[in-house]
Steps between C-alpha positions, in 0.01 A plus 500: 500500500457352158688248290449475123365166384721297268355336187290197546462576868176414663454591862218258568662192339818582683321506837298191412794316353518265803390489866754744648240778503307292760804469733564769775621758508338539153134591501278552191190716481335344197226767479741799483775292353754618756788268596635579842831388646656579835872577459771500764610851593855635471721500804298674784195514289175299571362272225250663263238400257520573123192491275558417135238562232502598133381786275481460120869531432667494850536300822397723789668467839357643822716489817597678815852361483784755495733336243325560170773364288514177695129452504490545123789255454312239717169543299694455173647177644175366630327559167799392289473839306861485368499135390507444121243256375552565129643156422229330710230665291684424171500124567136491625311742277516267188377199699125452485463383861729770634433813297267628774792557734630799311150627430416535859854616610564194716856384590594689808473306828432714804777477761607633837751784562765257615623154390499397865119564525437307175707211626321478838157522321595229248601266780154570647342365178657151514295195582192680621171670402489859395290586799779361729761706301296820555466422872871441551594822322231697690640368825855590406405850421285562800715331762844593374458805272549858616185710549411816311348802683154361394580147645562332158804276476791460260652166407757394766871556451740203524615647828147495638448144379833392651397635839259208557556129499350206307243445774360852443456418132335175585261638765438862394551499118353145458791431259518123572802326358623847354566620857862383527558619141384858582701517819817390311439715181439814717814445703710436176369815330514722816864400563605577148589148408279528194335801336201401280500852351819408310313249297323774313814602310693173519729410216457131564331288241144413602583134571780604737286771663229244551742263677602792724138574590428133565778501758247668732313244706143462395560616147461230234463513120147655508590773749835577336345528150205709630743740666711513183195626308481791743865561426428527125621149408225288338679181395345282764129396503468495881272202471267438792168314541305804366695539182513123434126465559418794265731368230337159506158656457595746230754312290468125584120425513511489874752216514817524706837495319861524601670832581729436206203514257394832655847636460510389137175676425647839596863439388458700179460819707859483629592712792144628516334163537425528874319836442309360200383199701388719790284723293370205293376338827374813668319663203160450651595730793579779261186433304 
């Protein structure tokens, strides 16, 4: 299976756009440049692995899954193939410090097939080291995900996560204070009280959608704004200790400053300011 590459699309900068490629059930072979993901199967079908790579003009998809149309749709979603970044490139290409973004085809942030998975992973990034985030996600996948024929695991469904209690998350997932949040979130989604997938095409203004997302226990400003980026809304900066520290070093001579000063620095980029800041602060990874 193949997908045509859109203009300014760069497979490597999309994969490296942030740390999601390091979180199960993603797996990156950096020698062959193959990105693997274990998808949930259709009803009655076991999960299966999909390998994504590139040729000169196309994205190549290799899979033993049966529903080719659905697999292709999911890969397009993960890589943000259909998202329009024309305006983003227009406002950055004439800025000396940001012209590199268009040149390397940056802009797309790798995401999971479902908003639910991105939400859970985002909560796993709060108030902890990246090593602990990876460990929590790995435990979720291995202990609650469904197995493929080759003993790989998919990301757990809300129903699977709702089948265990907060103590399981505390002891087996090592989720700490998040344990109660995961148990409650899973039950809420599994019961149909909320459906995170609806946020993808919500008509709500970003501020109102942010408030709705923050109604979920364990989700504050950082987590909500980080998730909004994965929904294609880049108004918020999703400030955390990493971004603040990098901004101080790059734009304030290593001195701390208020969040308001950081916000004012990127204000001219309008609805794209959160994306501009992210790539401004993470440029060295892409280098």
